[in-house]
C-alpha positions as CSV (number, residue, x, y, z in Angstrom):
1,M,118.0,-84.6,145.1
2,D,114.6,-85.1,143.6
3,I,114.3,-88.2,141.4
4,I,110.6,-87.7,140.7
5,K,108.8,-84.5,140.1
6,I,105.1,-84.3,139.0
7,S,103.1,-81.1,138.5
8,Q,99.4,-80.6,138.0
9,I,98.8,-84.3,137.1
10,N,95.3,-85.2,136.1
11,K,93.9,-88.6,135.1
12,C,90.3,-88.9,133.9
13,F,88.3,-91.7,132.4
14,G,85.2,-91.7,130.2
15,S,83.9,-89.4,127.4
16,K,84.0,-85.6,127.6
17,D,80.4,-85.3,128.8
18,N,80.8,-88.0,131.4
19,Q,84.3,-87.7,132.7
20,V,85.4,-89.2,136.0
21,Y,88.6,-87.9,137.6
22,A,90.8,-90.5,139.3
23,L,93.5,-87.8,140.0
24,K,93.1,-84.1,140.3
25,D,95.9,-81.5,140.1
26,I,98.5,-83.7,141.8
27,D,101.8,-82.0,142.7
28,L,104.5,-84.2,144.2
29,T,108.3,-84.6,144.4
30,I,110.2,-87.6,145.7
31,E,113.8,-87.6,146.7
32,K,116.3,-90.2,145.6
33,G,116.7,-92.9,148.4
34,D,113.4,-92.0,150.2
35,F,110.8,-94.5,151.4
36,V,107.3,-93.1,150.6
37,A,104.0,-94.8,151.4
38,I,100.9,-93.7,149.5
39,I,97.9,-94.5,151.6
40,G,94.2,-94.3,150.9
41,Q,91.0,-96.3,150.7
42,S,89.9,-98.3,147.7
43,G,89.0,-96.0,144.8
44,S,91.0,-93.1,146.2
45,G,93.4,-93.0,143.2
46,K,96.5,-94.3,144.9
47,S,97.0,-97.2,142.5
48,T,96.4,-94.9,139.5
49,L,99.1,-92.6,140.8
50,M,101.5,-95.5,141.2
51,N,100.8,-96.7,137.7
52,I,101.6,-93.3,136.3
53,L,104.8,-93.1,138.4
54,G,105.8,-96.4,137.0
55,C,105.1,-95.3,133.4
56,L,102.5,-98.2,133.1
57,D,99.9,-95.5,132.4
58,M,99.9,-92.0,131.1
59,A,98.4,-88.9,132.8
60,S,95.6,-87.1,130.9
61,S,97.4,-83.8,131.5
62,G,100.3,-82.4,133.6
63,S,104.0,-82.9,133.8
64,Y,105.9,-85.9,135.1
65,Q,109.7,-85.9,135.2
66,I,112.2,-88.6,136.2
67,N,115.7,-87.3,136.8
68,G,114.7,-84.1,135.1
69,V,113.5,-85.9,131.9
70,E,109.9,-85.3,130.8
71,T,108.1,-88.6,130.3
72,S,105.2,-87.3,128.3
73,Q,107.7,-86.6,125.4
74,M,109.0,-90.2,125.5
75,T,108.2,-92.8,122.8
76,N,106.8,-96.2,123.8
77,N,110.3,-97.7,123.4
78,Q,111.9,-95.1,125.6
79,L,109.2,-95.7,128.3
80,A,109.9,-99.5,128.0
81,E,113.6,-98.9,128.6
82,L,112.7,-96.7,131.6
83,R,110.6,-99.4,133.1
84,S,113.4,-101.9,132.4
85,N,116.4,-100.0,133.8
86,T,114.9,-97.7,136.4
87,F,111.8,-99.3,138.0
88,G,111.2,-102.6,139.8
89,F,107.6,-103.7,140.4
90,I,106.3,-105.7,143.3
91,F,102.7,-106.7,142.7
92,Q,100.1,-107.7,145.2
93,R,99.3,-110.9,143.3
94,Y,103.0,-111.5,142.4
95,N,102.3,-111.8,138.6
96,L,104.7,-114.6,138.1
97,L,104.6,-116.7,134.9
98,G,103.4,-120.1,135.7
99,N,105.3,-122.0,133.1
100,L,108.7,-120.5,134.2
101,S,110.8,-121.6,137.2
102,A,111.6,-119.1,140.0
103,L,115.1,-118.5,138.5
104,E,113.6,-117.9,135.0
105,N,111.0,-115.5,136.4
106,V,113.6,-113.5,138.2
107,A,115.9,-113.4,135.1
108,L,113.1,-112.3,132.8
109,P,113.7,-108.5,133.0
110,A,117.4,-108.9,132.1
111,I,116.4,-110.5,128.7
112,Y,114.8,-107.2,127.7
113,S,117.8,-105.2,128.8
114,G,120.1,-107.4,126.7
115,A,122.0,-109.4,129.3
116,N,123.4,-112.7,128.1
117,I,122.1,-116.0,129.7
118,T,125.2,-116.6,131.9
119,E,125.1,-113.1,133.4
120,R,121.4,-113.1,134.1
121,R,121.2,-116.6,135.5
122,E,124.1,-115.8,137.9
123,R,122.5,-112.6,139.1
124,A,119.1,-114.2,139.4
125,K,120.5,-117.1,141.4
126,Q,122.4,-114.7,143.7
127,L,119.3,-112.6,144.3
128,L,117.2,-115.7,145.2
129,I,119.9,-116.9,147.5
130,D,120.0,-113.5,149.2
131,L,116.3,-113.7,149.8
132,G,116.5,-117.2,151.2
133,L,115.3,-119.1,148.1
134,G,118.5,-120.8,147.0
135,H,116.8,-124.2,147.4
136,K,113.8,-123.2,145.2
137,L,115.5,-122.1,142.0
138,E,113.8,-124.6,139.7
139,N,110.4,-124.6,141.4
140,K,107.4,-123.3,139.5
141,P,105.2,-120.6,141.1
142,S,102.5,-123.3,141.9
143,E,105.1,-125.1,144.0
144,L,105.9,-122.0,146.2
145,S,104.0,-120.5,149.1
146,G,102.5,-117.0,148.9
147,G,105.5,-115.5,150.8
148,Q,108.0,-117.3,148.6
149,Q,106.3,-116.1,145.5
150,Q,106.4,-112.5,146.7
151,R,110.1,-112.9,147.4
152,V,110.6,-114.1,143.9
153,S,108.7,-111.0,142.7
154,I,111.0,-108.8,144.8
155,A,114.1,-110.6,143.3
156,R,112.7,-109.9,139.8
157,A,112.2,-106.2,140.7
158,L,115.9,-106.0,141.7
159,M,117.1,-107.9,138.6
160,N,118.0,-104.8,136.6
161,G,118.9,-102.7,139.6
162,G,115.4,-101.5,140.7
163,E,116.6,-97.9,141.4
164,I,112.9,-97.1,142.2
165,I,110.9,-100.0,143.7
166,L,107.1,-99.6,143.2
167,A,105.3,-101.9,145.6
168,D,101.5,-102.2,145.2
169,E,100.0,-103.7,148.3
170,P,102.9,-106.1,148.7
171,T,101.5,-107.8,151.8
172,G,97.8,-107.7,150.7
173,A,97.7,-111.4,149.8
174,L,99.9,-112.7,152.6
175,D,99.4,-113.9,156.1
176,S,100.8,-111.7,158.9
177,K,104.1,-113.6,159.3
178,S,104.9,-113.6,155.6
179,G,103.8,-109.9,155.4
180,E,106.3,-109.0,158.1
181,N,109.1,-110.9,156.3
182,V,108.3,-109.0,153.1
183,M,108.3,-105.7,154.8
184,E,111.7,-106.5,156.5
185,I,113.1,-107.2,153.0
186,I,111.7,-103.9,151.7
187,I,113.1,-101.9,154.6
188,D,116.5,-103.6,153.9
189,L,116.2,-102.5,150.3
190,H,115.6,-99.0,151.4
191,R,118.7,-99.0,153.6
192,K,120.7,-100.2,150.6
193,G,119.7,-97.1,148.7
194,H,116.7,-98.0,146.7
195,T,113.9,-95.4,146.4
196,I,110.8,-97.2,147.7
197,I,107.2,-96.1,146.7
198,L,104.7,-98.3,148.5
199,V,100.9,-98.2,148.0
200,T,98.8,-99.5,150.8
201,H,95.5,-99.0,152.6
202,D,96.9,-100.3,155.9
203,K,98.3,-97.6,158.2
204,N,100.3,-100.2,160.0
205,I,102.2,-100.9,156.8
206,A,102.5,-97.2,156.1
207,N,104.3,-96.8,159.5
208,Y,107.4,-98.5,158.0
209,A,107.9,-95.6,155.6
210,S,109.9,-92.4,156.1
211,R,107.2,-90.3,154.4
212,V,103.4,-90.8,154.1
213,I,101.2,-89.3,151.4
214,E,97.5,-89.7,152.0
215,I,95.2,-89.5,149.0
216,K,91.4,-89.2,148.9
217,D,89.1,-88.8,145.9
218,G,92.1,-88.3,143.6
219,T,93.6,-85.5,145.7
220,I,96.5,-85.4,148.2
221,I,95.0,-84.5,151.6
222,A,98.1,-85.1,153.7
223,D,101.9,-85.3,153.2
224,Y,104.1,-85.7,156.2
225,R,107.4,-87.2,157.3
226,Q,107.7,-89.9,160.0
227,N,111.6,-89.8,159.9
228,E,114.5,-88.4,158.0
229,E,115.9,-91.7,156.8
230,I,117.1,-91.3,153.2
231,Y,119.8,-93.7,151.8
232,T,121.6,-93.2,148.5
233,S,124.3,-95.8,148.6
234,S,122.7,-98.3,146.2
235,A,125.3,-99.9,143.9
236,P,124.1,-99.7,140.3
237,V,123.8,-102.9,138.3
238,K,126.2,-103.1,135.4
239,K,124.2,-102.4,132.2
240,T,124.8,-104.5,129.0
241,T,125.5,-102.4,125.9
242,R,124.8,-103.8,122.5
243,N,124.8,-102.2,119.0
244,L,121.5,-102.3,117.1
245,L,122.3,-105.4,115.0
246,S,123.6,-107.3,118.0
247,L,120.5,-106.4,120.0
248,Y,118.2,-107.4,117.2
249,K,119.9,-110.8,116.9
250,F,119.9,-111.3,120.6
251,M,116.2,-110.5,121.0
252,F,115.3,-112.7,118.0
253,F,116.9,-115.7,119.6
254,E,115.5,-114.9,123.0
255,S,112.0,-114.5,121.5
256,F,112.5,-117.8,119.6
257,K,113.3,-119.6,122.9
258,M,110.4,-118.0,124.7
259,S,108.1,-119.0,121.8
260,I,109.2,-122.6,122.1
261,Q,108.5,-122.4,125.9
262,A,105.0,-121.0,125.3
263,I,104.2,-123.8,122.7
264,L,105.5,-126.6,125.0
265,S,103.6,-125.2,128.0
266,H,100.3,-125.3,126.1
267,K,100.7,-128.6,124.1
268,M,97.0,-129.3,123.5
269,R,96.2,-125.8,122.3
270,S,99.3,-125.8,120.1
271,L,98.4,-129.2,118.6
272,L,94.8,-128.0,117.8
273,T,96.3,-124.9,116.2
274,M,98.5,-127.0,114.0
275,L,95.8,-129.4,113.0
276,G,94.5,-127.2,110.1
277,I,98.0,-126.7,108.8
278,I,98.8,-130.5,109.1
279,I,95.7,-131.4,107.1
280,G,96.3,-128.7,104.5
281,I,100.0,-129.5,103.9
282,A,99.2,-133.3,103.8
283,S,96.4,-132.7,101.3
284,V,98.5,-130.5,99.0
285,V,101.6,-132.7,99.1
286,T,99.6,-136.0,98.7
287,V,97.6,-134.6,95.7
288,V,100.7,-133.3,94.0
289,A,102.5,-136.6,94.6
290,L,99.6,-138.5,93.3
291,G,99.4,-136.3,90.2
292,Q,103.1,-136.6,89.5
293,G,103.1,-140.3,90.1
294,S,100.2,-140.8,87.7
295,T,101.8,-138.6,85.1
296,Q,105.1,-140.6,85.4
297,S,103.2,-143.9,85.1
298,I,101.4,-142.7,82.0
299,M,104.6,-141.2,80.5
300,A,106.3,-144.6,81.1
301,N,103.5,-146.2,79.1
302,I,103.7,-143.6,76.4
303,N,107.5,-144.1,76.2
304,S,107.0,-147.8,75.8
305,M,105.2,-147.0,72.6
306,G,108.4,-145.5,71.4
307,T,110.3,-142.3,72.2
308,N,109.8,-139.5,69.7
309,T,108.1,-141.8,67.2
310,I,105.3,-141.3,64.6
311,D,103.1,-144.1,63.4
312,I,101.6,-143.9,60.0
313,L,98.4,-145.9,59.4
314,P,95.9,-146.2,56.5
315,G,92.5,-144.4,56.7
316,K,91.4,-141.0,57.9
317,N,91.7,-141.6,61.6
318,F,90.9,-144.1,64.4
319,G,87.6,-145.8,63.9
320,D,87.6,-145.3,60.1
321,M,85.5,-148.3,58.9
322,R,87.3,-148.3,55.5
323,S,90.8,-148.4,56.8
324,N,91.1,-152.2,56.3
325,K,90.3,-151.7,52.6
326,I,92.9,-149.0,52.0
327,K,96.1,-150.7,50.7
328,T,98.5,-147.9,49.8
329,L,101.3,-148.0,52.3
330,T,104.3,-149.8,50.9
331,V,107.8,-150.8,51.9
332,G,108.9,-148.2,49.3
333,D,107.2,-145.5,51.3
334,A,109.2,-146.6,54.4
335,N,112.5,-146.7,52.4
336,F,111.8,-143.3,50.9
337,L,111.1,-141.8,54.4
338,Q,114.3,-143.4,55.6
339,Q,116.3,-141.2,53.2
340,Q,115.0,-138.0,54.7
341,N,117.4,-136.0,57.0
342,Y,114.7,-135.5,59.7
343,I,114.2,-139.2,60.1
344,D,116.4,-141.4,62.2
345,S,115.0,-144.7,61.3
346,T,111.9,-146.4,59.9
347,T,110.3,-149.8,60.2
348,P,107.5,-151.2,58.0
349,N,104.9,-153.2,60.0
350,S,102.8,-156.1,58.7
351,S,100.6,-158.1,61.0
352,T,98.3,-161.1,60.9
353,T,96.5,-163.4,63.3
354,G,96.7,-167.1,63.3
355,T,97.4,-170.3,65.3
356,I,100.6,-171.3,67.0
357,T,101.3,-175.0,67.3
358,F,104.0,-176.4,69.6
359,A,104.1,-180.1,70.6
360,N,100.4,-180.9,71.5
361,D,99.4,-177.2,72.2
362,S,97.7,-174.9,69.8
363,V,96.8,-171.3,70.7
364,S,95.7,-168.1,68.8
365,A,98.3,-165.4,68.5
366,K,99.2,-162.2,66.6
367,L,102.3,-162.2,64.4
368,N,103.8,-158.8,63.8
369,G,106.1,-158.4,60.8
370,I,108.6,-155.6,61.6
371,G,112.0,-154.2,60.7
372,D,115.3,-154.9,62.6
373,Q,115.1,-151.4,64.2
374,Y,111.6,-151.9,65.6
375,F,112.6,-153.0,69.0
376,D,114.9,-150.0,69.5
377,V,112.2,-147.6,68.2
378,K,109.5,-149.1,70.5
379,G,111.8,-149.5,73.5
380,I,111.1,-153.2,73.8
381,K,113.8,-155.0,75.9
382,I,114.9,-158.6,75.4
383,E,114.9,-160.9,78.4
384,S,116.9,-163.7,76.7
385,G,118.3,-164.5,73.2
386,R,118.5,-161.9,70.5
387,I,116.5,-159.8,68.1
388,F,116.7,-160.5,64.4
389,S,119.2,-158.6,62.3
390,A,119.1,-156.6,59.1
391,Q,120.4,-159.7,57.3
392,D,117.5,-161.7,58.7
393,V,115.1,-159.1,57.2
394,K,116.9,-159.2,53.9
395,D,116.9,-163.0,53.7
396,S,113.3,-163.3,54.9
397,A,114.6,-165.6,57.7
398,S,112.0,-167.8,59.5
399,V,113.0,-166.5,62.9
400,V,110.7,-165.1,65.6
401,V,110.8,-163.3,69.0
402,I,108.0,-164.2,71.4
403,D,106.5,-162.3,74.3
404,Q,106.0,-163.4,77.9
405,N,102.5,-164.6,77.3
406,V,103.6,-167.1,74.6
407,K,106.4,-168.3,76.8
408,N,104.0,-168.8,79.7
409,K,101.4,-170.6,77.6
410,L,103.6,-172.9,75.6
411,F,106.6,-173.4,77.9
412,A,104.8,-173.4,81.3
413,N,107.0,-176.3,82.5
414,G,110.1,-174.1,82.6
415,E,111.5,-175.4,79.4
416,N,113.9,-173.0,77.6
417,P,112.1,-171.7,74.4
418,L,115.3,-170.5,72.7
419,G,116.0,-172.6,69.6
420,K,112.7,-174.4,69.6
421,M,110.6,-174.6,66.4
422,I,107.0,-173.5,66.4
423,I,104.4,-173.6,63.7
424,F,102.4,-170.4,62.8
425,N,99.6,-171.0,60.2
426,K,101.5,-174.1,59.1
427,K,104.8,-172.1,58.6
428,P,107.8,-173.1,60.8
429,F,109.6,-170.4,62.8
430,K,112.6,-170.7,65.1
431,I,112.5,-168.9,68.4
432,I,115.6,-166.7,68.7
433,G,114.5,-164.3,71.5
434,V,112.1,-163.7,74.4
435,A,110.9,-160.1,75.1
436,Q,110.4,-158.7,78.6
437,K,106.9,-158.1,79.8
438,L,105.1,-155.4,77.8
439,T,103.4,-152.3,79.3
440,T,102.4,-150.7,76.0
441,V,99.2,-148.5,76.2
442,G,96.3,-150.2,74.6
443,M,97.8,-153.6,74.4
444,S,95.8,-156.3,76.2
445,N,97.7,-158.1,78.9
446,D,96.6,-161.5,77.7
447,T,97.4,-161.1,74.0
448,L,99.9,-163.6,72.6
449,T,102.4,-161.7,70.4
450,L,105.2,-162.8,68.1
451,W,107.6,-160.7,66.1
452,A,109.2,-161.7,62.8
453,P,110.9,-159.9,59.9
454,Y,108.3,-158.1,57.8
455,T,109.8,-159.6,54.7
456,T,109.2,-163.1,56.2
457,V,105.6,-162.3,57.1
458,M,104.8,-160.7,53.7
459,N,106.6,-163.3,51.5
460,K,105.9,-166.5,53.5
461,V,102.8,-166.0,55.5
462,T,100.4,-163.3,54.1
463,G,101.6,-162.8,50.6
464,D,100.7,-159.1,50.9
465,K,102.4,-156.4,48.8
466,Y,101.2,-153.7,51.1
467,I,102.1,-153.1,54.8
468,N,99.7,-152.3,57.7
469,S,101.7,-149.3,59.1
470,I,105.1,-147.6,59.2
471,T,106.8,-146.6,62.4
472,V,109.2,-143.6,62.1
473,K,111.7,-142.5,64.7
474,V,112.4,-138.7,64.4
475,A,116.0,-137.6,64.4
476,D,117.4,-136.0,67.5
477,N,117.1,-132.2,67.7
478,V,114.3,-132.2,65.2
479,S,110.8,-130.9,66.1
480,S,108.4,-133.8,66.2
481,Q,105.6,-131.6,65.0
482,M,107.8,-130.4,62.0
483,A,108.7,-133.9,61.2
484,E,105.1,-135.0,61.2
485,N,104.0,-132.2,58.9
486,S,106.9,-133.1,56.5
487,I,105.9,-136.8,56.5
488,I,102.3,-135.9,55.7
489,D,103.4,-133.7,52.8
490,T,105.8,-136.3,51.4
491,L,103.4,-139.2,51.5
492,T,100.5,-137.2,50.2
493,Q,102.6,-136.3,47.1
494,R,103.6,-140.0,46.7
495,H,100.0,-141.3,47.0
496,G,98.3,-138.4,45.2
497,S,96.0,-137.9,48.2
498,K,96.0,-138.1,51.9
499,D,94.8,-141.7,52.5
500,F,96.6,-142.2,55.8
501,F,96.7,-140.6,59.3
502,T,99.6,-140.2,61.8
503,I,99.9,-140.9,65.5
504,N,102.6,-138.7,67.1
505,T,103.6,-140.1,70.5
506,D,105.2,-136.7,71.4
507,S,101.9,-134.9,70.8
508,I,100.1,-137.5,72.9
509,K,102.7,-137.1,75.6
510,Q,102.4,-133.3,75.6
511,T,98.6,-133.5,75.8
512,I,98.6,-136.0,78.7
513,E,101.3,-133.9,80.5
514,S,99.2,-130.8,80.0
515,T,96.0,-132.5,81.1
516,A,97.7,-134.1,84.2
517,S,99.2,-130.7,85.0
518,T,95.9,-129.0,84.8
519,M,94.2,-131.6,87.0
520,T,97.0,-131.4,89.5
521,I,96.7,-127.6,89.7
522,L,92.9,-127.9,90.0
523,I,93.0,-130.4,92.8
524,S,96.0,-128.7,94.5
525,G,93.9,-125.5,94.4
526,I,91.2,-127.3,96.3
527,A,93.7,-128.6,98.8
528,L,95.2,-125.1,99.1
529,I,91.8,-123.8,100.3
530,S,92.0,-126.2,103.2
531,L,95.5,-124.9,104.0
532,I,94.2,-121.3,104.0
533,V,91.3,-122.4,106.2
534,G,94.0,-123.9,108.5
535,G,95.7,-120.5,108.5
536,I,92.5,-118.7,109.5
537,G,92.3,-121.3,112.3
538,V,95.8,-120.3,113.4
539,M,94.8,-116.7,113.4
540,N,91.7,-117.3,115.5
541,I,93.4,-119.4,118.1
542,M,96.3,-117.0,118.3
543,L,93.8,-114.2,118.9
544,V,92.3,-116.3,121.7
545,S,95.8,-116.9,122.9
546,V,96.4,-113.1,123.1
547,T,93.3,-112.8,125.1
548,E,94.2,-115.6,127.5
549,R,97.7,-114.2,127.9
550,T,96.8,-110.6,128.3
551,K,98.2,-110.5,131.9
552,E,101.4,-112.1,130.8
553,I,101.8,-109.5,128.0
554,G,101.1,-106.7,130.6
555,L,103.8,-108.1,132.9
556,R,106.4,-108.4,130.1
557,M,105.7,-104.8,129.2
558,A,106.0,-103.7,132.9
559,I,109.4,-105.3,133.2
560,G,110.8,-103.7,130.0
561,A,109.5,-105.5,126.9
562,K,109.0,-103.2,123.9
563,Q,106.1,-103.4,121.5
564,A,108.4,-104.9,118.9
565,D,109.5,-107.6,121.4
566,I,105.9,-108.6,122.1
567,M,105.0,-108.6,118.4
568,Q,108.1,-110.6,117.5
569,Q,107.4,-113.3,120.1
570,F,103.8,-113.8,119.0
571,L,104.8,-113.8,115.3
572,I,107.5,-116.3,115.9
573,E,105.1,-118.5,117.8
574,A,102.6,-118.4,114.9
575,V,105.4,-119.2,112.4
576,L,106.8,-122.1,114.6
577,I,103.3,-123.6,115.0
578,C,102.8,-123.5,111.2
579,L,106.3,-124.8,110.5
580,I,105.9,-127.7,112.9
581,G,102.4,-128.3,111.5
582,G,103.9,-128.3,108.0
583,T,106.5,-130.8,109.0
584,F,103.9,-133.1,110.6
585,G,101.8,-132.6,107.4
586,L,104.7,-134.0,105.3
587,I,105.0,-137.0,107.6
588,F,101.3,-137.5,107.5
589,S,101.4,-137.3,103.7
590,G,104.1,-139.9,103.5
591,L,102.0,-142.2,105.8
592,I,98.9,-141.7,103.6
593,G,101.0,-142.6,100.5
594,S,102.3,-145.7,102.2
595,I,98.8,-146.8,103.2
596,L,97.4,-146.1,99.7
597,Q,100.2,-148.1,97.9
598,F,99.9,-150.9,100.4
599,F,96.1,-151.4,100.0
600,L,96.0,-150.6,96.2
601,S,98.8,-153.1,95.6
602,G,100.9,-150.8,93.5
603,S,98.1,-149.8,91.1
604,M,98.4,-146.2,92.4
605,T,101.8,-144.5,92.3
606,L,102.8,-141.5,94.4
607,S,105.9,-139.5,93.4
608,Y,107.1,-137.1,96.2
609,S,109.1,-134.1,95.0
610,V,111.7,-132.5,97.2
611,N,110.9,-129.1,95.6
612,V,107.2,-129.5,96.5
613,M,108.1,-130.5,100.1
614,V,110.4,-127.4,100.5
615,L,107.8,-125.1,98.9
616,S,105.1,-126.6,101.3
617,I,107.3,-125.8,104.3
618,I,108.0,-122.3,103.0
619,F,104.3,-121.8,102.3
620,S,103.3,-123.0,105.8
621,M,105.8,-120.4,107.3
622,L,104.2,-117.7,105.1
623,I,100.8,-118.7,106.5
624,G,102.2,-118.2,110.0
625,V,103.5,-114.7,109.1
626,V,100.3,-113.6,107.3
627,F,97.8,-115.0,109.8
628,G,100.0,-114.5,112.8
629,F,100.5,-110.8,112.1
630,M,97.2,-109.5,113.4
631,P,97.3,-111.4,116.7
632,A,100.9,-110.3,117.2
633,K,100.0,-106.7,116.4
634,N,97.0,-106.8,118.8
635,A,99.3,-108.1,121.5
636,A,101.9,-105.4,121.0
637,K,99.3,-102.6,121.1
638,L,97.9,-103.6,124.5
639,N,98.2,-101.0,127.2
640,P,100.4,-102.3,130.0
641,I,98.2,-101.4,132.9
642,E,95.0,-102.5,131.2
643,A,96.6,-105.8,130.4
644,L,97.9,-106.3,134.0
645,T,94.6,-105.6,135.6
646,R,92.5,-107.7,133.1
647,E,91.3,-111.0,134.5
């Protein structure tokens, strides 16, 4: 029974005007179970014929049938399945993967045929034991002799059954003793029913075959039998069957494992590939964390001015030289605004400067006359004691709350200030509370500040009928902008003209948030460029990797890998490299943040967002997909025989 039939096969190279024929009008049939030696000198076309027989290369014209099926009509995937399930290749230079053990090299073809790890490891182990390599299962090719490597190559050829064994100069790289051992193994395989097609230039090797085909200048010049030994008792290897979804999942996880092996076996190259991604992700995350931290810090200061508050001051705006001469704001204005439904609370403000005297110390300070709701409106917390009440305001009580600077200046010896009497501009005040440290924007850290009821300040200290400002807290669920417009309209009507201006903390907050957001986006965009540059670096190094691993790709295709399998593996490698790079980038960013905060003593705050970190990881994976696609595609498109023969 003919297993192989070829008719009028031609193979030519070069352009139409300068064609060179490697094979010319070859007609050949090979019976199942035969042992055929194809002999000829270098350049005769024997290797080209074997490559076509093994579906590693395609003929320029003619017909090639295996078991009655025309190969020229097969797709790339069908040819890959044919190489996987029908052929077993024994190469002159072994073509073993250096980063895999003997067992893993032998088991490799079974991955592409869908066998699970237990099945393929058991079969690979048994094949190596049968070939006398049971003690070398975990050895890498570099730890094996030439003869041992060729036996591993033979075991790999048998992994999926090897119905047809194609041996290309199997003893060409071996010493005579190892060569004899290999030929004994091949003869034994023939007796077990494998169809053997052996290519050699050595007539002594050809004498082992049952049939000899001599080729010269691309043409068969002799075809004769040396004996009638044909064996067809080979037991087929059980094939693993999987549905499409199961096969896809299986190959994905296998490609994932092979990608990890490839990354670990080239650690330095992988690290250099990751470097651009590490720097890019670290830059983006650090810049965003810095922007968010700065925004939060500024917002905290803005909130310390009062949440959702509006300050009303005399004059046209900040810097108005006439503002100190405008005396139109009154307590009546504050009380009138208090009655509006869009206002939650109001507090009149009257301030003056003077001298505090306590015991033998005298210091300059600022006294703020305020309402009882001022502390709540401004978000000022009390460290000890209490704030004054509405009754204190009504009674013009001589009570005062001091800040930390006054406490530190006048009570440096640790004495409790509560209940003590101090003199401000010759007026006595009783200390009833101490405020926590202030962080209000624009307030000097060394200013000594006291707070007293505005009635007390106006009636007992300054004698003013007018107030310096009004602080308004807008009611919940009311637009701050709408409330500000209403306040302006109301007070303009009361005064007859607009002789005041407003400071809306909500507007300031929105402006700062918008500015901070814009700056963060701008700087992040710059950092993003470094990430894209890193992605281009990944693509370049992956392209180099494809070139370096061309022979590996050719081998994988020869033992059954489909184009999709090759592309998937290289794409997963690129994504993994970027994913690991992104993870290291996050760690590096955290390290940068810790160093910055340590050396800047807390003056710079970084706020890391989980969302930003997750998005960075996702983005790094997308970089791997985008920039890894072309190298993966290039790898998948390689011609098997060109890849195998490229140095």
